[in-house]
C-alpha positions in Angstrom: 31.4 -5.3 -8.5 29.2 -2.8 -6.9 26.5 -4.3 -4.6 22.9 -3.2 -5.0 21.8 -0.4 -2.4 19.7 -1.8 0.4 16.2 -0.7 1.4 14.8 -1.4 4.9 11.1 -2.4 4.5 9.3 -1.6 7.9 5.8 -2.8 8.7 6.4 -5.0 5.6 3.2 -7.1 5.5 3.7 -9.7 2.7 6.0 -7.7 0.5 4.2 -5.7 -2.0 6.4 -2.7 -1.4 9.4 -4.9 -1.2 8.9 -6.4 -4.6 8.7 -2.9 -6.2 11.9 -1.9 -4.7 13.5 -5.1 -5.8 12.4 -4.6 -9.3 14.0 -1.1 -9.1 17.4 -2.6 -8.3 17.5 -2.7 -4.5 18.3 -5.5 -2.0 15.5 -5.7 0.4 15.3 -6.5 4.2 11.9 -6.6 5.7 10.4 -6.3 9.3 6.9 -7.0 10.5 5.5 -8.0 13.9 3.5 -11.0 12.2 5.0 -14.2 10.9 5.2 -13.6 7.2 6.4 -16.9 5.6 5.5 -15.7 2.1 7.7 -12.6 2.3 10.0 -13.0 -0.7 13.2 -11.4 0.8 15.3 -11.4 3.9 13.0 -11.0 6.9 13.0 -10.0 10.7 9.9 -10.8 12.6 9.4 -8.3 15.4 8.2 -4.8 16.4 9.4 -2.6 13.5 10.1 0.5 15.6 12.0 -1.6 18.1 13.9 -3.1 15.2 14.7 0.3 13.7 15.8 1.7 17.1 18.3 -1.3 17.4 19.7 -0.8 14.0 20.4 2.8 14.8 21.9 2.1 18.2 24.2 -0.6 16.7 25.2 1.4 13.7 23.8 -1.3 11.4 21.4 1.3 9.8 24.5 2.4 7.8 24.1 -0.7 5.6 20.9 0.9 4.2 20.4 3.5 1.5 16.7 4.0 2.1 14.0 3.2 4.5 10.4 2.5 3.6 7.6 2.3 6.4 4.0 1.6 6.0 2.8 2.0 9.7 -0.7 0.6 10.4 -3.1 2.9 9.0 -6.5 2.2 10.8 -6.2 5.3 12.9 -6.3 7.6 9.9 -7.8 5.5 7.0 -10.7 7.1 5.5 -12.5 3.8 5.1 -12.1 2.9 8.8 -12.9 6.4 10.1 -15.9 6.8 7.9 -17.4 3.4 8.6 -16.9 3.8 12.3 -18.6 7.1 12.4 -21.5 6.0 10.3 -22.0 2.9 12.4 -21.4 4.7 15.7 -18.5 2.3 16.6 -16.1 3.7 19.1 -13.0 1.5 18.6 -9.8 3.4 18.6 -6.5 2.6 16.9 -2.9 3.5 17.6 -1.4 6.0 15.4 2.2 5.0 14.6 2.9 7.5 12.0 4.5 10.2 14.2 6.8 7.8 16.2 7.8 6.2 12.9 8.9 9.6 11.4 10.7 10.6 14.6 12.8 7.4 14.5 13.3 7.7 10.7 14.6 11.2 11.2 17.0 9.9 13.9 18.3 7.3 11.6 19.7 9.9 9.1 18.4 7.9 6.1 16.3 9.1 3.2 12.9 7.6 3.7 9.4 7.0 2.5 6.3 6.8 4.7 3.2 5.4 3.1 -0.4 5.9 4.0 -3.9 5.5 2.3 -6.1 8.4 1.8 -7.6 9.6 5.0 -6.6 11.6 8.1 -3.0 10.3 8.5 -0.8 13.3 9.4 1.8 12.9 6.5 2.8 15.2 3.8 1.5 14.0 0.5 4.7 14.5 -1.5 3.5 11.7 -3.8 0.1 10.3 -4.5 0.2 7.2 -6.7 -2.8 5.4 -8.2 -3.3 2.1 -10.1 -4.5 3.9 -13.2 -0.9 5.5 -13.5 0.4 2.0 -14.2 -2.4 0.3 -16.1 -3.6 -1.7 -13.1 -7.0 -3.2 -12.3 -7.2 -1.4 -9.0 -7.2 2.3 -8.1 -5.8 1.9 -4.6 -4.7 5.5 -4.0 -1.7 5.8 -1.7 0.2 8.8 -0.3 3.9 9.1 0.3 5.9 11.4 2.4 9.5 11.7 1.3 12.2 12.4 3.9 15.7 13.6 3.0 14.9 13.4 -0.8 12.6 14.8 -3.4 11.1 13.9 -6.7 8.5 15.6 -8.9 4.9 14.4 -8.6 3.7 12.3 -11.7 0.5 13.3 -13.4 -2.6 11.8 -12.1 -4.6 10.4 -15.2 -8.4 10.5 -15.4 -10.0 7.3 -14.2 -11.7 5.1 -16.9 -14.6 4.3 -14.9 -16.0 2.9 -11.7 -14.7 0.2 -9.2 -16.8 -2.9 -9.7 -19.2 -3.8 -7.0 -22.0 -2.7 -4.6 -21.7 0.7 -2.8 -24.5 2.7 -1.1 -27.0 0.3 -2.5 -26.0 0.7 -6.1 -24.2 -2.0 -8.2 -21.8 -0.7 -10.8 -19.5 -2.5 -13.3 -16.1 -1.0 -14.2 -12.4 -1.6 -15.1 -11.2 -1.8 -11.5 -11.8 -4.3 -8.7 -12.4 -3.6 -5.1 -9.3 -5.2 -3.4 -10.7 -5.1 0.2 -13.4 -6.9 2.2 -15.6 -9.7 1.0 -19.0 -9.8 -0.7 -20.7 -7.1 -2.6 -18.9 -7.8 -5.7 -15.4 -7.4 -4.2 -12.4 -9.1 -5.9 -11.7 -12.7 -5.4 -8.1 -13.7 -4.3 -7.1 -14.4 -8.0 -8.6 -11.1 -9.2 -6.6 -9.3 -6.5 -3.4 -11.0 -7.6 -3.9 -10.2 -11.1 -5.0 -6.6 -10.6 -2.1 -5.8 -8.4 0.5 -7.8 -10.0 1.2 -10.0 -6.8 1.9 -13.8 -7.3 3.7 -14.9 -4.2 0.9 -14.7 -1.6 -2.7 -15.9 -1.9 -3.7 -14.9 1.5 -6.7 -12.7 1.4 -5.7 -10.5 4.3 -2.3 -9.9 3.0 -3.7 -9.0 -0.5 -6.2 -6.4 1.0 -3.3 -4.6 2.8 -0.6 -4.8 0.0 0.8 -1.9 -2.1 1.0 -2.8 -5.8 4.7 -3.3 -6.6 4.5 -1.0 -9.5 4.2 1.9 -7.0 7.5 1.4 -5.2 9.3 0.3 -8.4 8.5 3.8 -9.6 9.5 5.4 -6.3 12.7 3.3 -6.1 13.6 4.2 -9.6 13.0 7.9 -8.8 15.2 7.6 -5.8 18.0 6.0 -7.7 17.8 8.9 -10.2 17.8 11.6 -7.5 20.8 9.8 -5.8 22.8 9.6 -8.9 22.2 13.3 -9.6 23.5 14.2 -6.1 26.6 12.0 -6.4 27.3 13.3 -10.0 
């Protein structure tokens, strides 16, 4: 019996990306610097880049078919950058995208780097949106693909507004705001339902999560591309 291909899920948070890859047919190993007791798969707690370097040095990286990385996005996230500028806040954040890419290139694995809309220096090989999957969030995310390729899916027209207050205006709409608190933003049960995440009810984890539908689509596309190369 052929074993499932393995994906290495770096900066894994609570496992939104991981669950999508699992549903696409992968075995999943996660790594995050924080304790993540709700992560639904095999898990290593530690610095993701140090762990990746260790796997490369020991040759254990060869156990994986694909790597996924969601390095902290605060340095380039449009929400953080815009809010800091408007409020005159001077806080800085470490940008881990470049060192993550450097190590992933050194690993020899095909990979995916995920970031939100903003100033993060990644190629936007894919941009996925909740409306593509009939979800109750928009949550646009960009993905750089290393060592493999798939065509971009069509981005459908949004059906309306995100519910809540913004710039002094309250709007209703088919999507919830899965970040922050107050101002009509989503409750924990609303976020769980909108993104299809049931295994964690921690607000902070939900606000950072990728809807599993995104990486299920990516994982399926990778499997297809892989089979075409092997055929």
